C-alpha positions as CSV (number, residue, x, y, z in Angstrom):
1,X,91.2,98.7,-11.0
2,X,91.0,96.5,-14.1
3,X,94.6,95.7,-13.8
4,X,94.1,94.8,-10.2
5,X,91.4,92.2,-11.0
6,X,93.3,90.9,-14.0
7,X,96.4,90.3,-11.8
8,X,94.7,88.7,-8.9
9,X,92.6,86.3,-11.0
10,X,96.0,84.6,-11.9
11,X,94.5,83.7,-15.2
12,X,97.9,84.3,-16.9
13,X,100.3,81.5,-16.4
14,X,103.4,84.0,-16.3
15,X,101.6,85.9,-13.6
16,X,101.1,82.7,-11.6
17,X,104.7,81.7,-12.0
18,X,106.2,85.1,-11.0
19,X,103.8,85.6,-8.1
20,X,104.2,82.2,-6.6
21,X,107.9,82.1,-7.1
22,X,108.3,85.7,-5.5
23,X,106.2,84.6,-2.5
24,X,108.2,81.3,-2.0
25,X,111.6,83.2,-2.4
26,X,110.6,86.0,0.0
27,X,108.9,84.0,2.8
28,X,111.4,81.1,2.9
29,X,114.6,83.4,2.9
30,X,112.8,85.7,5.6
31,X,112.4,82.7,8.0
32,X,116.1,81.6,7.7
33,X,117.1,85.2,7.8
34,X,115.6,85.5,11.3
35,X,118.2,83.0,12.7
36,X,121.1,84.7,10.8
37,X,119.7,88.1,12.1
38,X,119.6,86.9,15.7
39,X,123.1,85.4,15.5
40,X,124.3,88.9,14.4
41,X,125.8,87.6,11.1
42,X,123.7,89.7,8.7
43,X,126.6,90.3,6.4
44,X,127.0,86.7,5.7
45,X,123.9,86.5,3.4
46,X,125.7,89.3,1.5
47,X,128.9,87.2,1.1
48,X,126.9,84.0,0.0
49,X,124.7,86.1,-2.4
50,X,127.8,87.3,-4.2
51,X,129.7,83.9,-3.9
52,X,127.2,81.9,-5.7
53,X,128.0,83.6,-9.0
54,X,131.0,81.6,-9.9
55,X,129.0,78.4,-9.0
56,X,126.2,79.3,-11.5
57,X,128.8,80.0,-14.2
58,X,130.8,76.7,-13.6
59,X,127.5,74.7,-13.6
60,X,126.7,76.4,-17.0
61,X,130.1,75.7,-18.4
62,X,130.1,72.1,-17.3
63,X,126.5,71.1,-18.3
64,X,126.0,73.5,-21.1
65,X,122.5,74.0,-20.1
66,X,120.5,76.6,-18.0
67,X,118.5,73.8,-16.0
68,X,117.6,75.5,-12.8
69,X,118.4,72.4,-10.6
70,X,121.9,72.3,-12.1
71,X,122.5,75.9,-11.7
72,X,121.2,75.8,-8.1
73,X,123.5,72.9,-7.4
74,X,126.5,74.8,-8.5
75,X,125.4,78.1,-6.8
76,X,124.9,75.9,-3.6
77,X,128.5,74.5,-3.8
78,X,130.2,77.8,-4.1
79,X,127.8,79.6,-1.6
80,X,128.6,77.0,1.1
81,X,132.3,77.0,0.2
82,X,132.4,80.7,0.8
83,X,130.9,80.4,4.3
84,X,133.4,77.6,5.0
85,X,136.2,79.9,3.8
86,X,135.0,82.7,6.2
87,X,134.9,80.4,9.4
88,X,138.3,79.1,8.5
89,X,140.0,82.5,8.0
90,X,138.3,83.7,11.3
91,X,139.3,80.6,13.3
92,X,142.8,80.2,12.1
93,X,143.9,83.8,12.0
94,X,143.6,87.1,13.8
95,X,141.3,88.5,10.9
96,X,137.8,89.4,12.1
97,X,134.7,88.1,10.7
98,X,133.7,91.3,8.9
99,X,137.1,91.6,7.2
100,X,137.0,87.8,6.3
101,X,133.5,88.4,4.7
102,X,134.9,91.3,2.7
103,X,137.8,89.2,1.4
104,X,135.6,86.2,0.5
105,X,132.8,88.3,-1.1
106,X,135.3,90.1,-3.3
107,X,137.3,87.2,-4.4
108,X,134.4,84.9,-5.1
109,X,132.4,87.8,-6.9
110,X,135.6,88.6,-9.0
111,X,135.9,85.1,-10.1
112,X,132.2,85.0,-10.9
113,X,132.5,88.0,-13.1
114,X,135.6,86.7,-14.9
115,X,133.7,83.4,-15.7
116,X,130.7,85.2,-16.8
117,X,132.7,87.5,-19.1
118,X,134.3,84.3,-20.5
119,X,131.0,82.6,-21.2
120,X,129.8,85.8,-22.8
121,X,132.7,85.7,-25.1
122,X,132.5,82.0,-25.9
123,X,129.9,82.2,-28.5
124,X,127.6,79.6,-26.7
125,X,124.0,80.5,-27.8
126,X,122.6,79.0,-24.6
127,X,124.2,81.7,-22.4
128,X,121.6,84.2,-23.2
129,X,120.0,85.5,-19.9
130,X,122.7,84.2,-17.8
131,X,123.7,87.7,-16.8
132,X,120.3,88.1,-15.2
133,X,121.8,86.4,-12.2
134,X,123.5,89.6,-11.3
135,X,120.4,91.7,-10.8
136,X,117.7,89.1,-11.2
137,X,114.7,88.9,-13.5
138,X,111.6,87.4,-11.8
139,X,109.6,87.8,-15.0
140,X,111.6,85.1,-16.6
141,X,110.5,82.5,-14.2
142,X,109.1,79.5,-15.7
143,X,107.5,76.1,-14.5
144,X,110.8,74.4,-13.8
145,X,112.0,77.5,-11.7
146,X,108.8,77.2,-9.6
147,X,109.3,73.5,-9.0
148,X,112.9,74.3,-7.8
149,X,111.7,77.2,-5.6
150,X,109.1,74.9,-4.1
151,X,111.5,72.1,-3.3
152,X,113.9,74.4,-1.6
153,X,111.2,76.2,0.2
154,X,109.7,73.0,1.6
155,X,113.1,71.9,2.7
156,X,113.9,75.1,4.5
157,X,110.5,75.0,6.2
158,X,110.8,71.4,7.3
159,X,114.4,71.9,8.5
160,X,113.3,74.9,10.5
161,X,110.5,73.0,12.2
162,X,112.4,70.0,13.0
163,X,115.5,71.8,14.4
164,X,113.5,74.9,15.8
165,X,114.6,74.1,19.4
166,X,118.3,73.6,18.6
167,X,118.5,76.6,16.3
168,X,116.9,78.8,18.9
169,X,119.3,77.8,21.6
170,X,122.3,78.2,19.0
171,X,121.0,81.7,18.5
172,X,120.4,82.8,22.1
173,X,122.8,80.7,24.2
174,X,125.6,78.9,22.2
175,X,127.6,78.1,25.4
176,X,124.7,76.5,27.1
177,X,123.9,74.4,24.1
178,X,127.5,73.2,24.2
179,X,127.3,72.4,27.8
180,X,124.1,70.3,27.7
181,X,125.7,68.2,24.8
182,X,124.2,69.7,21.5
183,X,126.3,69.4,18.4
184,X,127.1,73.1,18.2
185,X,129.3,72.7,15.2
186,X,126.9,70.7,13.4
187,X,124.1,73.1,14.0
188,X,126.2,75.8,12.7
189,X,126.7,73.9,9.6
190,X,123.2,73.2,9.2
191,X,122.4,77.0,9.6
192,X,125.0,77.7,7.1
193,X,123.5,75.3,4.7
194,X,120.0,76.7,5.2
195,X,121.3,80.1,4.7
196,X,123.0,79.2,1.3
197,X,119.7,77.4,0.2
198,X,117.7,80.6,1.0
199,X,120.2,82.8,-0.9
200,X,120.5,80.3,-3.9
201,X,116.9,80.1,-4.5
202,X,116.4,83.8,-4.7
203,X,119.3,84.8,-7.0
204,X,117.3,84.1,-10.2
205,X,114.5,86.5,-9.2
206,X,116.3,89.3,-7.1
207,X,119.9,88.8,-8.2
208,X,123.1,88.5,-6.2
209,X,123.3,92.1,-5.4
210,X,119.9,92.4,-3.7
211,X,119.5,89.0,-2.3
212,X,121.1,89.9,1.1
213,X,118.3,92.5,1.7
214,X,115.7,89.7,1.2
215,X,117.4,87.6,3.8
216,X,117.8,90.1,6.5
217,X,115.2,93.0,6.1
218,X,112.2,91.1,7.0
219,X,113.8,89.7,10.0
220,X,114.9,93.2,11.2
221,X,111.3,94.6,10.5
222,X,109.7,91.6,12.4
223,X,112.1,92.1,15.4
224,X,110.5,95.3,16.2
225,X,107.1,94.1,16.6
226,X,107.7,91.1,19.0
227,X,110.2,89.6,21.5
228,X,108.9,86.0,20.7
229,X,110.7,84.0,18.1
230,X,107.6,82.1,16.8
231,X,105.9,85.2,16.2
232,X,108.9,86.9,14.7
233,X,109.2,84.0,12.2
234,X,105.6,84.2,11.2
235,X,105.9,88.1,10.8
236,X,108.9,87.9,8.8
237,X,107.4,85.2,6.4
238,X,104.2,87.3,6.0
239,X,106.1,90.4,5.4
240,X,108.2,88.7,2.7
241,X,105.2,86.9,1.0
242,X,103.5,90.5,1.0
243,X,106.5,92.2,-0.5
244,X,106.7,89.2,-3.2
245,X,103.0,89.7,-4.3
246,X,103.2,93.6,-4.1
247,X,106.4,93.6,-6.2
248,X,105.0,91.2,-8.8
249,X,101.8,93.4,-8.9
250,X,103.8,96.6,-9.5
251,X,105.8,94.8,-12.3
252,X,102.6,93.6,-14.0
253,X,101.1,97.1,-13.9
254,X,104.1,98.7,-15.1
255,X,106.0,96.3,-17.4
256,X,109.2,98.5,-17.4
257,X,109.6,98.0,-13.6
258,X,111.6,94.9,-12.5
259,X,110.0,92.7,-10.0
260,X,113.1,91.8,-8.0
261,X,114.0,95.5,-7.1
262,X,110.5,96.4,-6.3
263,X,110.3,93.3,-3.9
264,X,113.3,94.6,-2.1
265,X,112.0,98.3,-2.2
266,X,108.6,97.2,-0.7
267,X,110.2,95.1,2.2
268,X,112.5,98.0,2.9
269,X,109.4,100.4,3.0
270,X,107.7,97.9,5.5
271,X,111.0,97.9,7.5
272,X,111.1,101.6,7.7
273,X,107.6,101.7,8.9
274,X,108.3,99.1,11.5
275,X,111.3,101.0,12.8
276,X,109.2,104.2,13.1
277,X,105.8,102.9,14.2
278,X,106.3,99.6,16.1
279,X,104.8,99.8,19.6
280,X,107.5,99.9,22.3
281,X,110.6,99.8,20.1
282,X,109.8,102.1,17.3
283,X,111.1,105.7,16.8
284,X,107.7,107.2,17.7
285,X,107.1,105.0,20.7
286,X,110.6,106.0,21.9
287,X,110.1,109.7,21.4
288,X,106.7,109.4,23.2
289,X,108.3,107.5,26.1
290,X,111.2,109.9,26.3
291,X,108.6,112.9,26.5
292,X,106.6,111.1,29.2
293,X,109.7,110.3,31.2
294,X,110.8,114.0,31.0
295,X,107.5,115.1,32.2
296,X,107.5,112.7,35.0
297,X,110.9,114.0,36.1
298,X,109.8,117.5,36.0
299,X,106.7,116.8,37.9
300,X,108.4,114.8,40.7
301,X,111.2,117.5,40.9
302,X,108.5,120.1,41.4
303,X,106.7,118.1,44.1
304,X,110.2,117.4,45.8
305,X,111.0,121.0,45.9
306,X,107.6,122.1,47.4
307,X,108.1,119.4,49.8
308,X,111.6,120.6,50.8
309,X,110.3,124.2,51.2
310,X,107.5,123.0,53.4
311,X,110.0,120.8,55.3
312,X,112.1,123.9,56.1
313,X,109.2,125.8,57.5
314,X,107.5,122.7,59.1
315,X,104.4,123.7,57.1
316,X,103.5,121.9,54.0
317,X,100.3,123.7,53.1
318,X,102.2,127.2,52.8
319,X,102.1,128.7,49.2
320,X,105.1,129.4,47.4
321,X,105.4,131.8,44.4
322,X,106.8,130.7,41.0
323,X,109.9,132.9,41.4
324,X,110.6,131.4,44.8
325,X,110.5,128.0,43.4
326,X,112.8,129.0,40.4
327,X,115.3,130.6,42.9
328,X,115.8,127.3,44.6
329,X,116.0,125.1,41.6
330,X,117.3,125.7,38.1
331,X,114.1,124.9,36.1
332,X,113.1,126.8,32.9
333,X,110.3,129.1,33.6
334,X,108.2,127.8,30.9
335,X,108.6,124.1,31.7
336,X,107.9,125.0,35.5
337,X,104.7,126.7,34.6
338,X,103.7,123.8,32.4
339,X,104.6,121.2,35.0
340,X,102.7,123.0,37.9
341,X,99.6,123.4,35.6
342,X,99.7,119.8,35.0
343,X,100.1,118.9,38.7
344,X,97.2,121.0,39.4
345,X,95.1,119.2,36.9
346,X,96.1,116.0,38.4
347,X,95.2,117.2,42.0
348,X,98.7,117.4,43.4
349,X,99.1,121.1,43.9
350,X,96.6,124.1,44.0
351,X,97.1,127.7,43.2
352,X,96.1,130.6,45.1
353,X,96.8,134.3,45.1
354,X,99.8,133.7,47.3
355,X,101.3,131.0,44.9
356,X,101.3,127.2,44.6
357,X,101.0,124.8,47.5
358,X,100.9,121.0,48.0
359,X,97.6,119.2,48.4
360,X,97.4,116.3,50.7
361,X,97.8,113.8,47.8
362,X,100.8,115.9,46.5
363,X,102.5,115.9,49.9
364,X,102.4,112.1,50.0
365,X,103.9,111.9,46.5
366,X,106.5,114.5,47.2
367,X,107.4,112.9,50.5
368,X,108.0,109.4,48.7
369,X,110.4,111.1,46.2
370,X,112.4,112.8,48.9
371,X,112.5,109.3,50.8
372,X,113.7,107.5,47.8
373,X,116.3,110.1,47.2
374,X,117.6,110.0,50.9
375,X,117.4,106.1,50.9
376,X,119.7,105.8,47.8
377,X,122.2,108.3,49.2
378,X,122.5,106.3,52.4
379,X,122.8,103.1,50.4
380,X,125.7,104.4,48.2
381,X,127.5,105.8,51.3
382,X,127.0,102.5,53.4
383,X,127.4,99.8,50.7
384,X,129.6,101.5,48.1
385,X,131.6,103.6,50.4
386,X,131.1,106.8,48.5
387,X,131.7,110.2,49.9
388,X,128.5,112.0,51.0
389,X,129.3,115.0,48.8
390,X,129.4,112.5,45.8
391,X,126.0,110.8,46.1
392,X,123.5,113.6,45.3
393,X,123.7,113.6,41.4
394,X,123.3,109.8,41.3
395,X,120.3,109.9,43.7
396,X,118.8,112.8,41.6
397,X,118.5,110.2,38.7
398,X,117.7,107.0,40.5
399,X,115.0,108.5,42.5
400,X,112.5,108.6,39.6
401,X,112.8,104.8,38.6
402,X,112.8,103.1,42.0
403,X,109.9,100.7,42.3
404,X,107.9,100.2,45.5
405,X,109.4,96.5,45.6
406,X,113.0,98.1,45.4
407,X,111.9,100.7,47.8
408,X,110.8,98.1,50.4
409,X,114.2,96.3,49.8
410,X,116.1,99.3,50.4
411,X,114.4,99.8,53.7
412,X,115.1,96.5,54.9
413,X,118.7,96.4,53.8
414,X,119.3,99.7,55.6
415,X,117.3,98.5,58.7
416,X,114.7,101.1,58.3
417,X,116.9,104.2,58.8
418,X,115.9,107.5,60.2
419,X,118.6,109.9,59.0
420,X,120.3,110.1,55.6
421,X,124.1,110.7,55.2
422,X,123.6,114.4,55.6
423,X,121.7,113.8,58.9
424,X,118.4,114.9,57.3
425,X,115.4,113.0,58.3
426,X,114.1,110.3,56.1
427,X,110.3,110.7,55.9
């Protein structure tokens, strides 16, 4: 607890530099990463992250200094050049984008390693710590780095706000953007530039190896929680900022733990939790929804079966034993029992010594399922010209998801029919 208060008092200048730098890095890259993610260009961040290394080395070799602004300029030039190379290769050849990314990434990174090795053997005393760009070292951030981070973060934020509408249209409907006169190529270059900026600003803290995760992971996690882009941008920025603070705190309490990898690890844990627990799209929600749908299908199949049996005898209040039901439809006995007990609790069936029988409410619901089944069979035979013996399986599936609005539309399209393709009455 003492370490907690010491850290969040921000009395130590180094703690302030590391924390603020990590927050600026994570949040700004997350915002730009949302647009990259939505354009399905997640691997581009990885290519840029590896391509900035030769730029850093060349900037150092030409300037002889580790001034962060000079190194950022060099990193930006080669990072931007790598994306231009990827676009050129994909547009002028039959090579697909993923292959082009792999080629550019490996070539640029290989050149960067060669230059870095040459610098290490040059005897230049100022090259100390330059290799930290490979894996990052947030603990080495100083005031000059923070100023550079702040400038880039402000540029990214202002650019996103100013071109929000254009970037949104570029991500969701590029053809429409071109049709209404938007400069699509210029917008692509703008997004490319912003992506390079976001990557460049983070390499000193996270390194070229992990920077791609900082660009895409917050966006992927935020996407599970919302379908609205403004909310997605805000969530991604908050997740990135939280991971930056948490990573800096872990590094502070355990000095042997590097900040950059912990930032990536924490945002990855947030992403995993989002994939699992997000309402509507998460794994848990999907499993619950699937179980609910299976239960609904079982209930409606049982009601339909009881209605069919009553239809044959023209008596819907007659009781039927469980064995009789299982003889007419292949349902596992355990599931059938569970489904019937649930229907009884809902008031759709009752149980007596003679067996199971429909209530008035259950008869109405079973009648609707049968009606939807026969309407869909008739629709398939009349409009798609399918044979009558080929429509049953499809109707078995679709009958459970037809809405009342679609039911009314089917009735109108079919002129309120009385018989289905098998000459059975449509109730």
